[in-house]
CHARMM-style PDB file with segment names, atoms N, HN, CA, C and O in Angstrom:
ATOM      1  N   MET     1      34.914  46.716  73.265  1.00  0.00      PROA
ATOM      2  CA  MET     1      34.393  46.691  71.922  1.00  0.00      PROA
ATOM      3  C   MET     1      35.576  46.728  70.957  1.00  0.00      PROA
ATOM      4  O   MET     1      36.461  47.577  71.066  1.00  0.00      PROA
ATOM      5  N   LYS     2      35.572  45.810  70.032  1.00  0.00      PROA
ATOM      6  HN  LYS     2      34.854  45.120  69.944  1.00  0.00      PROA
ATOM      7  CA  LYS     2      36.644  45.744  69.039  1.00  0.00      PROA
ATOM      8  C   LYS     2      36.233  46.363  67.708  1.00  0.00      PROA
ATOM      9  O   LYS     2      37.052  46.990  67.036  1.00  0.00      PROA
ATOM     10  N   SER     3      34.967  46.189  67.323  1.00  0.00      PROA
ATOM     11  HN  SER     3      34.302  45.679  67.869  1.00  0.00      PROA
ATOM     12  CA  SER     3      34.531  46.637  66.018  1.00  0.00      PROA
ATOM     13  C   SER     3      33.035  46.902  66.061  1.00  0.00      PROA
ATOM     14  O   SER     3      32.283  46.125  66.650  1.00  0.00      PROA
ATOM     15  N   ILE     4      32.599  47.992  65.443  1.00  0.00      PROA
ATOM     16  HN  ILE     4      33.210  48.623  64.965  1.00  0.00      PROA
ATOM     17  CA  ILE     4      31.171  48.284  65.331  1.00  0.00      PROA
ATOM     18  C   ILE     4      30.929  48.886  63.943  1.00  0.00      PROA
ATOM     19  O   ILE     4      31.736  49.668  63.440  1.00  0.00      PROA
ATOM     20  N   VAL     5      29.810  48.507  63.340  1.00  0.00      PROA
ATOM     21  HN  VAL     5      29.155  47.872  63.748  1.00  0.00      PROA
ATOM     22  CA  VAL     5      29.459  49.018  62.022  1.00  0.00      PROA
ATOM     23  C   VAL     5      27.954  49.287  62.000  1.00  0.00      PROA
ATOM     24  O   VAL     5      27.180  48.545  62.605  1.00  0.00      PROA
ATOM     25  N   ARG     6      27.547  50.335  61.309  1.00  0.00      PROA
ATOM     26  HN  ARG     6      28.176  50.937  60.817  1.00  0.00      PROA
ATOM     27  CA  ARG     6      26.130  50.685  61.181  1.00  0.00      PROA
ATOM     28  C   ARG     6      25.742  50.629  59.708  1.00  0.00      PROA
ATOM     29  O   ARG     6      26.355  51.282  58.864  1.00  0.00      PROA
ATOM     30  N   HSD     7      24.717  49.839  59.419  1.00  0.00      PROA
ATOM     31  HN  HSD     7      24.219  49.309  60.105  1.00  0.00      PROA
ATOM     32  CA  HSD     7      24.174  49.719  58.071  1.00  0.00      PROA
ATOM     33  C   HSD     7      23.278  50.927  57.807  1.00  0.00      PROA
ATOM     34  O   HSD     7      22.750  51.510  58.754  1.00  0.00      PROA
ATOM     35  N   HSD     8      23.095  51.313  56.559  1.00  0.00      PROA
ATOM     36  HN  HSD     8      23.523  50.840  55.790  1.00  0.00      PROA
ATOM     37  CA  HSD     8      22.248  52.463  56.231  1.00  0.00      PROA
ATOM     38  C   HSD     8      20.800  52.257  56.659  1.00  0.00      PROA
ATOM     39  O   HSD     8      20.050  53.229  56.757  1.00  0.00      PROA
ATOM     40  N   SER     9      20.385  51.014  56.918  1.00  0.00      PROA
ATOM     41  HN  SER     9      20.994  50.224  56.839  1.00  0.00      PROA
ATOM     42  CA  SER     9      19.029  50.726  57.394  1.00  0.00      PROA
ATOM     43  C   SER     9      18.868  51.033  58.884  1.00  0.00      PROA
ATOM     44  O   SER     9      17.748  51.051  59.395  1.00  0.00      PROA
ATOM     45  N   GLY    10      19.978  51.273  59.581  1.00  0.00      PROA
ATOM     46  HN  GLY    10      20.888  51.258  59.167  1.00  0.00      PROA
ATOM     47  CA  GLY    10      19.930  51.563  61.011  1.00  0.00      PROA
ATOM     48  C   GLY    10      20.369  50.399  61.886  1.00  0.00      PROA
ATOM     49  O   GLY    10      20.479  50.551  63.102  1.00  0.00      PROA
ATOM     50  N   GLU    11      20.623  49.234  61.284  1.00  0.00      PROA
ATOM     51  HN  GLU    11      20.534  49.111  60.295  1.00  0.00      PROA
ATOM     52  CA  GLU    11      21.063  48.082  62.055  1.00  0.00      PROA
ATOM     53  C   GLU    11      22.534  48.239  62.435  1.00  0.00      PROA
ATOM     54  O   GLU    11      23.352  48.669  61.622  1.00  0.00      PROA
ATOM     55  N   TYR    12      22.859  47.887  63.673  1.00  0.00      PROA
ATOM     56  HN  TYR    12      22.194  47.537  64.333  1.00  0.00      PROA
ATOM     57  CA  TYR    12      24.240  47.883  64.153  1.00  0.00      PROA
ATOM     58  C   TYR    12      24.705  46.456  64.325  1.00  0.00      PROA
ATOM     59  O   TYR    12      23.921  45.584  64.699  1.00  0.00      PROA
ATOM     60  N   VAL    13      25.970  46.210  64.055  1.00  0.00      PROA
ATOM     61  HN  VAL    13      26.607  46.919  63.751  1.00  0.00      PROA
ATOM     62  CA  VAL    13      26.613  44.927  64.293  1.00  0.00      PROA
ATOM     63  C   VAL    13      27.933  45.229  64.985  1.00  0.00      PROA
ATOM     64  O   VAL    13      28.672  46.119  64.563  1.00  0.00      PROA
ATOM     65  N   TRP    14      28.228  44.487  66.052  1.00  0.00      PROA
ATOM     66  HN  TRP    14      27.627  43.764  66.394  1.00  0.00      PROA
ATOM     67  CA  TRP    14      29.492  44.724  66.731  1.00  0.00      PROA
ATOM     68  C   TRP    14      30.094  43.443  67.273  1.00  0.00      PROA
ATOM     69  O   TRP    14      29.396  42.463  67.534  1.00  0.00      PROA
ATOM     70  N   ALA    15      31.398  43.475  67.435  1.00  0.00      PROA
ATOM     71  HN  ALA    15      31.966  44.271  67.223  1.00  0.00      PROA
ATOM     72  CA  ALA    15      32.175  42.380  68.006  1.00  0.00      PROA
ATOM     73  C   ALA    15      32.972  42.945  69.165  1.00  0.00      PROA
ATOM     74  O   ALA    15      33.421  44.090  69.120  1.00  0.00      PROA
ATOM     75  N   GLY    16      33.143  42.165  70.175  1.00  0.00      PROA
ATOM     76  HN  GLY    16      32.779  41.234  70.212  1.00  0.00      PROA
ATOM     77  CA  GLY    16      33.892  42.626  71.328  1.00  0.00      PROA
ATOM     78  C   GLY    16      34.458  41.472  72.128  1.00  0.00      PROA
ATOM     79  O   GLY    16      34.315  40.307  71.756  1.00  0.00      PROA
ATOM     80  N   VAL    17      35.097  41.808  73.225  1.00  0.00      PROA
ATOM     81  HN  VAL    17      35.213  42.754  73.527  1.00  0.00      PROA
ATOM     82  CA  VAL    17      35.690  40.818  74.112  1.00  0.00      PROA
ATOM     83  C   VAL    17      34.814  40.719  75.356  1.00  0.00      PROA
ATOM     84  O   VAL    17      34.675  41.707  76.077  1.00  0.00      PROA
ATOM     85  N   PRO    18      34.216  39.550  75.632  1.00  0.00      PROA
ATOM     86  CA  PRO    18      33.428  39.403  76.849  1.00  0.00      PROA
ATOM     87  C   PRO    18      34.303  39.590  78.090  1.00  0.00      PROA
ATOM     88  O   PRO    18      35.475  39.211  78.085  1.00  0.00      PROA
ATOM     89  N   LYS    19      33.748  40.164  79.139  1.00  0.00      PROA
ATOM     90  HN  LYS    19      32.797  40.471  79.143  1.00  0.00      PROA
ATOM     91  CA  LYS    19      34.510  40.409  80.371  1.00  0.00      PROA
ATOM     92  C   LYS    19      35.088  39.128  80.953  1.00  0.00      PROA
ATOM     93  O   LYS    19      36.153  39.157  81.571  1.00  0.00      PROA
ATOM     94  N   SER    20      34.410  38.016  80.766  1.00  0.00      PROA
ATOM     95  HN  SER    20      33.545  37.993  80.264  1.00  0.00      PROA
ATOM     96  CA  SER    20      34.875  36.743  81.317  1.00  0.00      PROA
ATOM     97  C   SER    20      35.924  36.059  80.435  1.00  0.00      PROA
ATOM     98  O   SER    20      36.436  34.996  80.786  1.00  0.00      PROA
ATOM     99  N   SER    21      36.239  36.667  79.298  1.00  0.00      PROA
ATOM    100  HN  SER    21      35.823  37.530  79.013  1.00  0.00      PROA
ATOM    101  CA  SER    21      37.170  36.062  78.345  1.00  0.00      PROA
ATOM    102  C   SER    21      38.619  36.366  78.722  1.00  0.00      PROA
ATOM    103  O   SER    21      38.923  37.447  79.227  1.00  0.00      PROA
ATOM    104  N   GLY    22      39.490  35.427  78.479  1.00  0.00      PROA
ATOM    105  HN  GLY    22      39.243  34.549  78.068  1.00  0.00      PROA
ATOM    106  CA  GLY    22      40.916  35.647  78.698  1.00  0.00      PROA
ATOM    107  C   GLY    22      41.591  36.219  77.464  1.00  0.00      PROA
ATOM    108  O   GLY    22      42.787  36.510  77.498  1.00  0.00      PROA
ATOM    109  N   SER    23      40.855  36.385  76.380  1.00  0.00      PROA
ATOM    110  HN  SER    23      39.884  36.149  76.352  1.00  0.00      PROA
ATOM    111  CA  SER    23      41.408  36.882  75.124  1.00  0.00      PROA
ATOM    112  C   SER    23      41.414  38.404  75.089  1.00  0.00      PROA
ATOM    113  O   SER    23      40.510  39.050  75.620  1.00  0.00      PROA
ATOM    114  N   HSD    24      42.423  38.961  74.471  1.00  0.00      PROA
ATOM    115  HN  HSD    24      43.157  38.436  74.040  1.00  0.00      PROA
ATOM    116  CA  HSD    24      42.481  40.403  74.241  1.00  0.00      PROA
ATOM    117  C   HSD    24      42.145  40.731  72.783  1.00  0.00      PROA
ATOM    118  O   HSD    24      42.123  41.903  72.405  1.00  0.00      PROA
ATOM    119  N   PHE    25      41.885  39.716  71.967  1.00  0.00      PROA
ATOM    120  HN  PHE    25      41.902  38.764  72.274  1.00  0.00      PROA
ATOM    121  CA  PHE    25      41.682  39.905  70.535  1.00  0.00      PROA
ATOM    122  C   PHE    25      40.234  39.929  70.108  1.00  0.00      PROA
ATOM    123  O   PHE    25      39.902  40.589  69.123  1.00  0.00      PROA
ATOM    124  N   GLY    26      39.362  39.237  70.811  1.00  0.00      PROA
ATOM    125  HN  GLY    26      39.632  38.702  71.611  1.00  0.00      PROA
ATOM    126  CA  GLY    26      37.961  39.192  70.422  1.00  0.00      PROA
ATOM    127  C   GLY    26      37.210  38.112  71.150  1.00  0.00      PROA
ATOM    128  O   GLY    26      37.784  37.361  71.938  1.00  0.00      PROA
ATOM    129  N   GLY    27      35.920  38.034  70.886  1.00  0.00      PROA
ATOM    130  HN  GLY    27      35.454  38.645  70.246  1.00  0.00      PROA
ATOM    131  CA  GLY    27      35.071  37.040  71.517  1.00  0.00      PROA
ATOM    132  C   GLY    27      34.602  36.004  70.528  1.00  0.00      PROA
ATOM    133  O   GLY    27      35.039  35.994  69.377  1.00  0.00      PROA
ATOM    134  N   PRO    28      33.711  35.127  70.969  1.00  0.00      PROA
ATOM    135  CA  PRO    28      33.277  34.025  70.114  1.00  0.00      PROA
ATOM    136  C   PRO    28      32.173  34.368  69.115  1.00  0.00      PROA
ATOM    137  O   PRO    28      31.717  33.478  68.397  1.00  0.00      PROA
ATOM    138  N   GLY    29      31.729  35.615  69.043  1.00  0.00      PROA
ATOM    139  HN  GLY    29      32.100  36.338  69.626  1.00  0.00      PROA
ATOM    140  CA  GLY    29      30.639  35.924  68.119  1.00  0.00      PROA
ATOM    141  C   GLY    29      30.422  37.405  67.913  1.00  0.00      PROA
ATOM    142  O   GLY    29      31.261  38.227  68.280  1.00  0.00      PROA
ATOM    143  N   VAL    30      29.279  37.742  67.318  1.00  0.00      PROA
ATOM    144  HN  VAL    30      28.597  37.075  67.019  1.00  0.00      PROA
ATOM    145  CA  VAL    30      28.899  39.133  67.052  1.00  0.00      PROA
ATOM    146  C   VAL    30      27.487  39.367  67.577  1.00  0.00      PROA
ATOM    147  O   VAL    30      26.717  38.424  67.757  1.00  0.00      PROA
ATOM    148  N   ARG    31      27.154  40.634  67.820  1.00  0.00      PROA
ATOM    149  HN  ARG    31      27.780  41.401  67.674  1.00  0.00      PROA
ATOM    150  CA  ARG    31      25.831  41.025  68.302  1.00  0.00      PROA
ATOM    151  C   ARG    31      25.184  41.981  67.308  1.00  0.00      PROA
ATOM    152  O   ARG    31      25.872  42.713  66.597  1.00  0.00      PROA
ATOM    153  N   PHE    32      23.864  41.966  67.266  1.00  0.00      PROA
ATOM    154  HN  PHE    32      23.305  41.371  67.844  1.00  0.00      PROA
ATOM    155  CA  PHE    32      23.082  42.779  66.336  1.00  0.00      PROA
ATOM    156  C   PHE    32      22.044  43.600  67.093  1.00  0.00      PROA
ATOM    157  O   PHE    32      21.549  43.169  68.134  1.00  0.00      PROA
ATOM    158  N   HSD    33      21.711  44.780  66.576  1.00  0.00      PROA
ATOM    159  HN  HSD    33      22.113  45.131  65.729  1.00  0.00      PROA
ATOM    160  CA  HSD    33      20.610  45.582  67.115  1.00  0.00      PROA
ATOM    161  C   HSD    33      20.165  46.584  66.071  1.00  0.00      PROA
ATOM    162  O   HSD    33      21.049  47.170  65.445  1.00  0.00      PROA
ATOM    163  N   PRO    34      18.924  46.842  65.820  1.00  0.00      PROA
ATOM    164  CA  PRO    34      17.807  45.946  66.069  1.00  0.00      PROA
ATOM    165  C   PRO    34      17.733  44.867  64.994  1.00  0.00      PROA
ATOM    166  O   PRO    34      18.279  45.082  63.912  1.00  0.00      PROA
ATOM    167  N   PRO    35      17.131  43.787  65.207  1.00  0.00      PROA
ATOM    168  CA  PRO    35      16.612  43.305  66.479  1.00  0.00      PROA
ATOM    169  C   PRO    35      17.754  42.843  67.369  1.00  0.00      PROA
ATOM    170  O   PRO    35      18.828  42.497  66.876  1.00  0.00      PROA
ATOM    171  N   ALA    36      17.531  42.837  68.661  1.00  0.00      PROA
ATOM    172  HN  ALA    36      16.659  43.118  69.062  1.00  0.00      PROA
ATOM    173  CA  ALA    36      18.553  42.386  69.611  1.00  0.00      PROA
ATOM    174  C   ALA    36      18.787  40.899  69.387  1.00  0.00      PROA
ATOM    175  O   ALA    36      17.889  40.086  69.604  1.00  0.00      PROA
ATOM    176  N   ASP    37      19.979  40.547  68.957  1.00  0.00      PROA
ATOM    177  HN  ASP    37      20.709  41.208  68.781  1.00  0.00      PROA
ATOM    178  CA  ASP    37      20.295  39.158  68.620  1.00  0.00      PROA
ATOM    179  C   ASP    37      21.802  38.982  68.670  1.00  0.00      PROA
ATOM    180  O   ASP    37      22.548  39.961  68.678  1.00  0.00      PROA
ATOM    181  N   SER    38      22.243  37.752  68.703  1.00  0.00      PROA
ATOM    182  HN  SER    38      21.637  36.956  68.696  1.00  0.00      PROA
ATOM    183  CA  SER    38      23.676  37.466  68.651  1.00  0.00      PROA
ATOM    184  C   SER    38      23.906  36.154  67.928  1.00  0.00      PROA
ATOM    185  O   SER    38      23.016  35.308  67.848  1.00  0.00      PROA
ATOM    186  N   ARG    39      25.100  35.998  67.408  1.00  0.00      PROA
ATOM    187  HN  ARG    39      25.823  36.686  67.472  1.00  0.00      PROA
ATOM    188  CA  ARG    39      25.507  34.764  66.731  1.00  0.00      PROA
ATOM    189  C   ARG    39      26.893  34.387  67.240  1.00  0.00      PROA
ATOM    190  O   ARG    39      27.766  35.245  67.375  1.00  0.00      PROA
ATOM    191  N   THR    40      27.089  33.116  67.519  1.00  0.00      PROA
ATOM    192  HN  THR    40      26.380  32.419  67.409  1.00  0.00      PROA
ATOM    193  CA  THR    40      28.408  32.650  67.914  1.00  0.00      PROA
ATOM    194  C   THR    40      28.989  31.801  66.800  1.00  0.00      PROA
ATOM    195  O   THR    40      28.262  31.190  66.017  1.00  0.00      PROA
ATOM    196  N   CYS    41      30.286  31.774  66.743  1.00  0.00      PROA
ATOM    197  HN  CYS    41      30.877  32.271  67.379  1.00  0.00      PROA
ATOM    198  CA  CYS    41      30.981  31.093  65.655  1.00  0.00      PROA
ATOM    199  C   CYS    41      31.476  29.709  66.029  1.00  0.00      PROA
ATOM    200  O   CYS    41      32.089  29.038  65.199  1.00  0.00      PROA
ATOM    201  N   GLY    42      31.233  29.265  67.237  1.00  0.00      PROA
ATOM    202  HN  GLY    42      30.735  29.810  67.912  1.00  0.00      PROA
ATOM    203  CA  GLY    42      31.636  27.926  67.639  1.00  0.00      PROA
ATOM    204  C   GLY    42      32.741  27.936  68.680  1.00  0.00      PROA
ATOM    205  O   GLY    42      33.374  28.963  68.926  1.00  0.00      PROA
ATOM    206  N   LYS    43      32.960  26.792  69.281  1.00  0.00      PROA
ATOM    207  HN  LYS    43      32.445  25.958  69.081  1.00  0.00      PROA
ATOM    208  CA  LYS    43      33.950  26.642  70.347  1.00  0.00      PROA
ATOM    209  C   LYS    43      35.347  26.975  69.845  1.00  0.00      PROA
ATOM    210  O   LYS    43      35.800  26.447  68.830  1.00  0.00      PROA
ATOM    211  N   GLY    44      36.011  27.843  70.560  1.00  0.00      PROA
ATOM    212  HN  GLY    44      35.643  28.272  71.385  1.00  0.00      PROA
ATOM    213  CA  GLY    44      37.370  28.222  70.212  1.00  0.00      PROA
ATOM    214  C   GLY    44      37.482  29.347  69.191  1.00  0.00      PROA
ATOM    215  O   GLY    44      38.584  29.820  68.913  1.00  0.00      PROA
ATOM    216  N   ALA    45      36.350  29.783  68.627  1.00  0.00      PROA
ATOM    217  HN  ALA    45      35.454  29.399  68.853  1.00  0.00      PROA
ATOM    218  CA  ALA    45      36.374  30.847  67.610  1.00  0.00      PROA
ATOM    219  C   ALA    45      36.628  32.204  68.265  1.00  0.00      PROA
ATOM    220  O   ALA    45      36.230  32.439  69.406  1.00  0.00      PROA
ATOM    221  N   VAL    46      37.287  33.080  67.540  1.00  0.00      PROA
ATOM    222  HN  VAL    46      37.611  32.889  66.614  1.00  0.00      PROA
ATOM    223  CA  VAL    46      37.526  34.446  67.989  1.00  0.00      PROA
ATOM    224  C   VAL    46      37.139  35.381  66.854  1.00  0.00      PROA
ATOM    225  O   VAL    46      37.692  35.301  65.757  1.00  0.00      PROA
ATOM    226  N   THR    47      36.185  36.267  67.121  1.00  0.00      PROA
ATOM    227  HN  THR    47      35.735  36.332  68.012  1.00  0.00      PROA
ATOM    228  CA  THR    47      35.734  37.252  66.137  1.00  0.00      PROA
ATOM    229  C   THR    47      36.406  38.574  66.451  1.00  0.00      PROA
ATOM    230  O   THR    47      36.205  39.128  67.532  1.00  0.00      PROA
ATOM    231  N   TYR    48      37.190  39.082  65.536  1.00  0.00      PROA
ATOM    232  HN  TYR    48      37.353  38.632  64.658  1.00  0.00      PROA
ATOM    233  CA  TYR    48      37.942  40.315  65.759  1.00  0.00      PROA
ATOM    234  C   TYR    48      37.263  41.524  65.136  1.00  0.00      PROA
ATOM    235  O   TYR    48      37.290  42.611  65.714  1.00  0.00      PROA
ATOM    236  N   THR    49      36.652  41.352  63.962  1.00  0.00      PROA
ATOM    237  HN  THR    49      36.630  40.469  63.494  1.00  0.00      PROA
ATOM    238  CA  THR    49      36.058  42.472  63.227  1.00  0.00      PROA
ATOM    239  C   THR    49      34.663  42.110  62.750  1.00  0.00      PROA
ATOM    240  O   THR    49      34.432  40.998  62.274  1.00  0.00      PROA
ATOM    241  N   ALA    50      33.727  43.055  62.878  1.00  0.00      PROA
ATOM    242  HN  ALA    50      33.915  43.958  63.264  1.00  0.00      PROA
ATOM    243  CA  ALA    50      32.362  42.865  62.378  1.00  0.00      PROA
ATOM    244  C   ALA    50      32.177  43.705  61.125  1.00  0.00      PROA
ATOM    245  O   ALA    50      32.580  44.868  61.096  1.00  0.00      PROA
ATOM    246  N   ARG    51      31.583  43.142  60.106  1.00  0.00      PROA
ATOM    247  HN  ARG    51      31.256  42.198  60.130  1.00  0.00      PROA
ATOM    248  CA  ARG    51      31.292  43.864  58.864  1.00  0.00      PROA
ATOM    249  C   ARG    51      29.929  43.417  58.346  1.00  0.00      PROA
ATOM    250  O   ARG    51      29.513  42.285  58.596  1.00  0.00      PROA
ATOM    251  N   ILE    52      29.244  44.279  57.642  1.00  0.00      PROA
ATOM    252  HN  ILE    52      29.582  45.198  57.439  1.00  0.00      PROA
ATOM    253  CA  ILE    52      27.979  43.940  56.984  1.00  0.00      PROA
ATOM    254  C   ILE    52      28.262  43.869  55.497  1.00  0.00      PROA
ATOM    255  O   ILE    52      28.728  44.840  54.900  1.00  0.00      PROA
ATOM    256  N   ALA    53      27.984  42.731  54.903  1.00  0.00      PROA
ATOM    257  HN  ALA    53      27.605  41.943  55.388  1.00  0.00      PROA
ATOM    258  CA  ALA    53      28.177  42.563  53.470  1.00  0.00      PROA
ATOM    259  C   ALA    53      26.811  42.517  52.796  1.00  0.00      PROA
ATOM    260  O   ALA    53      25.966  41.695  53.151  1.00  0.00      PROA
ATOM    261  N   VAL    54      26.598  43.398  51.829  1.00  0.00      PROA
ATOM    262  HN  VAL    54      27.284  44.065  51.541  1.00  0.00      PROA
ATOM    263  CA  VAL    54      25.340  43.462  51.084  1.00  0.00      PROA
ATOM    264  C   VAL    54      25.695  43.469  49.599  1.00  0.00      PROA
ATOM    265  O   VAL    54      25.699  44.524  48.965  1.00  0.00      PROA
ATOM    266  N   PRO    55      25.992  42.299  49.049  1.00  0.00      PROA
ATOM    267  CA  PRO    55      26.443  42.255  47.666  1.00  0.00      PROA
ATOM    268  C   PRO    55      25.395  42.686  46.639  1.00  0.00      PROA
ATOM    269  O   PRO    55      25.764  43.066  45.528  1.00  0.00      PROA
ATOM    270  N   ALA    56      24.101  42.640  46.973  1.00  0.00      PROA
ATOM    271  HN  ALA    56      23.802  42.332  47.876  1.00  0.00      PROA
ATOM    272  CA  ALA    56      23.053  42.991  46.021  1.00  0.00      PROA
ATOM    273  C   ALA    56      22.796  44.492  45.934  1.00  0.00      PROA
ATOM    274  O   ALA    56      22.095  44.943  45.028  1.00  0.00      PROA
ATOM    275  N   CYS    57      23.353  45.275  46.860  1.00  0.00      PROA
ATOM    276  HN  CYS    57      23.923  44.910  47.596  1.00  0.00      PROA
ATOM    277  CA  CYS    57      23.122  46.737  46.848  1.00  0.00      PROA
ATOM    278  C   CYS    57      23.910  47.402  45.739  1.00  0.00      PROA
ATOM    279  O   CYS    57      25.027  46.998  45.417  1.00  0.00      PROA
ATOM    280  N   ARG    58      23.308  48.433  45.160  1.00  0.00      PROA
ATOM    281  HN  ARG    58      22.400  48.761  45.421  1.00  0.00      PROA
ATOM    282  CA  ARG    58      24.002  49.196  44.108  1.00  0.00      PROA
ATOM    283  C   ARG    58      23.952  50.641  44.427  1.00  0.00      PROA
ATOM    284  OT1 ARG    58      24.477  51.459  43.672  1.00  0.00      PROA
TER     285      ARG     58
END
């Protein structure tokens, strides 16, 4: 696991290095829970840090 963040709503987002990856810096995407979901950034992408941006919150 490289990065994990928890939103005040209870949602977690994290980025990590898959076991099958040759990279030590990150993997191709991020994972979410709840709901259990993931997003990839495309071929060759490396995600190092996960952050939640909520520009409308005050």
